[in-house]
C-alpha positions as CSV (number, residue, x, y, z in Angstrom):
1,M,-5.6,21.4,8.4
2,R,-2.8,19.1,10.2
3,V,-4.5,16.1,9.1
4,E,-4.4,17.4,5.1
5,V,-0.8,18.3,5.4
6,I,0.6,14.9,6.9
7,R,-1.6,13.3,4.0
8,R,0.5,15.1,1.3
9,G,3.4,14.6,2.7
10,L,3.0,10.8,2.7
11,E,1.4,11.1,-0.4
12,F,4.5,12.6,-1.9
13,L,6.8,10.3,0.4
14,L,4.9,7.1,-1.0
15,E,5.1,8.3,-4.4
16,F,8.1,8.6,-4.5
17,I,9.3,5.5,-3.8
18,V,6.8,3.8,-5.9
19,V,8.4,5.6,-8.6
20,V,11.8,4.7,-8.0
21,L,11.2,1.1,-7.5
22,L,9.0,1.7,-11.0
23,V,12.1,3.2,-12.4
24,L,14.8,0.5,-10.6
25,L,12.9,-2.9,-12.0
26,A,12.2,-1.4,-15.4
27,V,15.8,-1.1,-16.2
28,M,16.3,-4.5,-13.8
29,V,14.1,-6.2,-16.4
30,V,16.0,-4.6,-19.0
31,F,19.5,-5.9,-18.2
32,G,17.9,-9.2,-17.2
33,V,16.4,-9.7,-20.6
34,V,19.6,-8.1,-21.8
35,Y,22.5,-10.6,-20.5
36,R,20.4,-12.8,-21.2
37,T,19.8,-12.8,-24.8
38,L,23.3,-12.6,-24.8
39,G,23.7,-16.1,-22.8
40,D,24.7,-15.0,-19.4
41,P,22.1,-14.5,-17.3
42,L,22.3,-13.0,-14.3
43,T,22.2,-14.9,-11.0
44,W,20.2,-12.3,-8.7
45,Y,18.2,-11.1,-11.7
46,D,15.1,-13.3,-10.0
47,E,15.4,-12.9,-6.7
48,V,15.9,-9.3,-6.2
49,A,13.1,-8.8,-9.0
50,S,10.9,-10.5,-6.8
51,V,11.7,-9.1,-3.8
52,M,11.9,-5.7,-6.0
53,L,8.1,-6.9,-7.0
54,A,7.0,-7.0,-3.4
55,W,8.2,-3.8,-2.2
56,L,6.5,-2.0,-5.1
57,T,3.0,-3.9,-4.2
58,Y,2.9,-2.9,-0.8
59,Y,3.8,0.8,-0.9
60,G,1.8,0.9,-4.4
61,A,-0.9,-0.3,-1.9
62,A,0.1,2.2,0.3
63,L,-0.3,4.7,-1.6
64,A,-3.8,3.7,-3.2
65,A,-5.7,3.6,-0.2
66,L,-4.2,7.4,1.1
67,K,-5.7,8.4,-2.4
68,R,-9.2,6.6,-1.3
69,A,-8.3,4.3,-5.0
70,H,-7.5,0.9,-3.4
71,I,-10.6,-2.2,-4.0
72,G,-12.4,-1.7,-2.2
73,C,-16.9,-2.8,-1.3
74,P,-18.0,1.1,-2.5
75,G,-21.1,-0.2,-3.6
76,L,-21.6,-2.0,-0.4
77,V,-21.6,1.2,1.7
78,N,-23.5,3.1,-1.2
79,G,-26.6,0.4,-0.8
80,F,-28.1,1.3,2.9
81,P,-30.2,4.8,4.1
82,P,-27.6,7.1,4.7
83,A,-28.2,7.1,8.0
84,A,-26.6,4.1,8.3
85,R,-23.1,5.0,5.4
86,V,-21.8,6.3,9.2
87,A,-22.4,2.6,11.0
88,A,-21.4,1.0,7.6
89,A,-18.5,3.5,6.7
90,L,-17.1,2.9,10.9
91,F,-17.1,-1.3,10.4
92,S,-15.3,-1.3,7.1
93,K,-12.1,0.9,7.8
94,F,-12.6,-1.3,11.2
95,C,-12.8,-4.9,9.4
96,V,-10.0,-3.0,6.9
97,I,-7.8,-1.2,9.9
98,S,-7.7,-4.8,12.0
99,F,-6.3,-6.5,9.4
100,F,-3.4,-4.9,8.2
101,A,-3.2,-4.1,12.7
102,V,-2.6,-7.6,12.5
103,L,-0.1,-8.0,9.6
104,A,2.2,-5.6,10.3
105,W,2.2,-7.5,13.5
106,Y,3.1,-11.1,12.5
107,G,5.3,-9.0,10.2
108,W,7.4,-7.8,12.6
109,L,7.2,-11.3,14.3
110,V,8.1,-13.2,11.7
111,L,11.3,-10.6,10.8
112,D,12.9,-12.2,14.0
113,L,12.4,-15.5,12.8
114,L,14.0,-14.6,9.2
115,A,17.5,-13.1,11.1
116,G,21.0,-13.9,10.1
117,D,19.5,-16.0,7.3
118,T,20.2,-13.9,3.4
119,L,19.3,-14.4,-0.1
120,V,20.1,-16.8,-2.3
121,S,21.7,-15.3,-4.6
122,V,23.2,-12.4,-2.9
123,E,24.0,-10.9,0.7
124,V,20.9,-9.5,1.5
125,P,19.4,-10.6,4.7
126,V,16.4,-12.1,4.2
127,E,15.2,-9.9,7.4
128,V,15.1,-6.2,5.0
129,T,13.5,-7.5,2.1
130,Q,10.7,-8.9,4.3
131,S,10.5,-6.4,6.8
132,V,8.1,-4.6,4.0
133,I,5.3,-6.5,5.5
134,P,5.2,-4.5,8.5
135,I,5.9,-1.5,7.2
136,G,3.9,-1.6,4.3
137,A,1.1,-3.1,7.0
138,A,1.8,0.2,9.2
139,L,1.7,2.3,6.1
140,F,-1.7,1.2,4.9
141,V,-3.6,1.7,8.3
142,L,-1.8,5.3,8.5
143,A,-3.5,6.1,5.2
144,E,-6.6,4.7,6.2
145,L,-6.4,6.7,9.7
146,L,-5.2,9.9,7.3
147,V,-8.6,9.2,5.5
148,L,-11.4,8.4,7.5
149,P,-12.4,12.0,8.4
150,E,-13.0,12.5,4.7
151,V,-15.0,9.1,3.9
152,L,-17.1,10.0,7.5
153,R,-17.5,13.2,6.2
154,D,-19.0,12.2,3.0
155,A,-21.1,9.2,4.7
156,R,-22.4,11.5,6.9
157,A,-23.5,14.6,4.2
158,G,-25.3,11.8,2.7
159,K,-23.0,11.0,-0.7
160,P,-22.0,8.3,-1.7
161,V,-19.1,6.5,-0.6
162,T,-17.0,5.9,-3.8
163,C,-13.6,4.6,-3.8
164,E,-12.1,8.0,-5.3
165,P,-12.8,11.4,-3.5
166,M,-14.5,13.4,-5.6
167,P,-12.7,16.3,-7.5
168,A,-14.4,19.3,-5.8
169,E,-16.3,20.1,-8.4
170,V,-18.4,17.4,-8.5
171,A,-19.3,16.8,-5.0
172,Q,-20.9,20.2,-5.0
């Protein structure tokens, strides 16, 4: 029950972050187009929009993982006999979590290398813009760990492992 509370809280937080980033990015794109059309392009637009798109991608990926809607290969796991699905699901989660743990670790190490650098067009430290890599990767790992009990429950029950949790009425 506690995992579900944490999961819902994280889901709400990630949804909020993703919506705010999406709205800000949309507004920025509109302003960028308007200013460019008026012959007075914004000097910082391209760089900041690229950073915001990266942030949207990382936080959106963590949200998708939490909703079991991220890219996966459930057909591969479902191809195993029901008894082997648990092992296959565990191996799958192990691979994904390991990859994102390494990404978080090296993303954190890279932040030290970027110390002192700023974006070209605005005085924003590159450490701030690139912090999304270790933070987003850590959130992805957390999301995978939070959905792991549900994935294992489905695998143990012999249910097909899906990318998205089945609605309660379908699962019964």
